[in-house]
N, C-alpha and C positions, 0 to 999 in steps of 0.2 A: 541313406535313409530316404524313403519316399514319404510325401505328405499329401493327404487327400482330404476332400471336403464332402460332407453330406450334400444331398440335393438342396436342402434348405440354406446351408452356408454358402454354397455356390451361387444361389439366387440373390442372397443379401449382399454378397461381395461383388455383384455385377458380372458374374461369370455366366449367367443364364439370361435368357430372353424374357422370362416371366417375372412378375412381382409376386411375392408371397401373399396369400390371403391372410386376413386376421386370424382365421382358424389355425394357421400354421405359424404365425409369428405375432406375439404380443396380444393374442386374443384373450378373452375373459373366460375363466372356467365357470360353468353354470352347473347346477345340480337340480334335478327335478325328482321329487319324492313321491312314493306311492305306498299304499297299504291295501291289503286284501284280507278280509275276514271270511272264513268259511260258512258263517251264518248270515252276517249282515249283507254281503254282496250277492248272495244267492237267492235272497227273497223267499226263503222257506224250502227251496229245492236242496237236493243232496248232490255234492260234487261227484262227477262221474268221469270215466275215461273219455278223452277227446274233447272235453269242455275247454273253452278258451277264456282268457281274461285279458282285456287290453288294459295295460298298467299306466303308461304315460304316453304323451304325444311329443315327439321331438321335432323341432322346426327344420326347414330346409337350411342347409349351410352349417349344420352341427357336425363337428369333428368328434366322434365318440371316443371317450377315454375308457369307460368301463361300466359294468353293472354290478352294484353292490347289494348284497342281500343278507337278511337275518330272518329267522323263522322259528315259530313254536313247532312242536311236534304235531304235524297235521294228520297223523295216523299211519297205520301199517301200509307199506307199499304205496306211497303217493310220490310219483316222480313227475317231473315237469321239464319241458324244453322251454328256453327263453329265447325269443327271436324278434325279428323286425318284420313289419307288414306295412305296405303303402297305405296311407290314410285314405286315399281315393278308391281303394278296393279293386284296382285293376290287376292285381296279382304280381306287381313289381315294386321294388323299393327304389328303382331308378326312374328319373323323370321321363326318359324317352319311352318307357313302357315296354322295352324289349331287352335291355341289357342285364339287369340283375333282378331275378325273381324274388318274391317274398321268401324269407329265410327263417324257417320254423325254429332252428337251433343256432341262430347267429351268435348268441352269447354262450349258451350252455346246452348240452344234450344230457337228458336223464338226471337232472338234479334231484336228489332225494330230499323231499320235504318231510319225511317220516322221522327225521332226527333233528332235534332242536339245535339251532345255531344262534347263540346269543350276542354275537358281535358282528357288525357289518363286515363283509369280506367281498372282494372282487371275485366274481365267479366266471368271468370271461375266459372261455376255454382256449381260444386260439389267438396267439399274439398278432396274427395278421388282421384280426378284427379291430384291434386298437388303432385308432386313427382313421377309421372309415368315415368318409364325408357324405352326409345325406344331401341329396340334391332336390328333395321334396319332403314334405312332412311325412313322418313314419311313426307308427305305434310300436312300442315295446310290448310284446304279447307273451303271456304264459300259456302254453298248451299242456294240459294235464294228460300225459301219455300213459300212465298207469295209476289207477285208483281202485284199491280193493276195500279198505275199511277206513274211510275218512273220519276224522274227529270234528264234531261241530264246534263252532265258536273258537276257532284257532286262527292265528294270523301270521302272514308273512309280509314283510315290508322291505323297502329298499330305496335306492336312488340310482339314477344314471347321471354320470358326469360327462360333460361335453364342453368343447370350446366353440365359442361363437363371437361375433363382432370383433 
């Protein structure tokens, strides 16, 4: 029988040349909460296709665990992508400005906000996104990809969990 270690166990057991960051070993789980109301946040405007909403700002060094969401029925055919955008506006979520471009659907593609969901659930689509380490401040952004008949004064809210320090 063979016995193997994960990258993290190998590093803590002295089998690797690097030390684990706090985001990988004994870091603190943080949550940052957001809410978005289709009347309050729009200042009298009507939600339309291609509108965006920046929901929270994650710090550099955050190891992302997931995006959790609950929502009222925002109206017929309201779909949204949830992604990451560099806070500095250079088009990249990587500090070097060339490696990883802003990702419109980092967490979820085409999430239907037209059906009420009353309990927070992790909506992260891709298991490879769990554990992503930010190397600069990034926004979690909602991009409304389809809006046909939005309902006024409805809300979606959620939180992002991440490990830091």
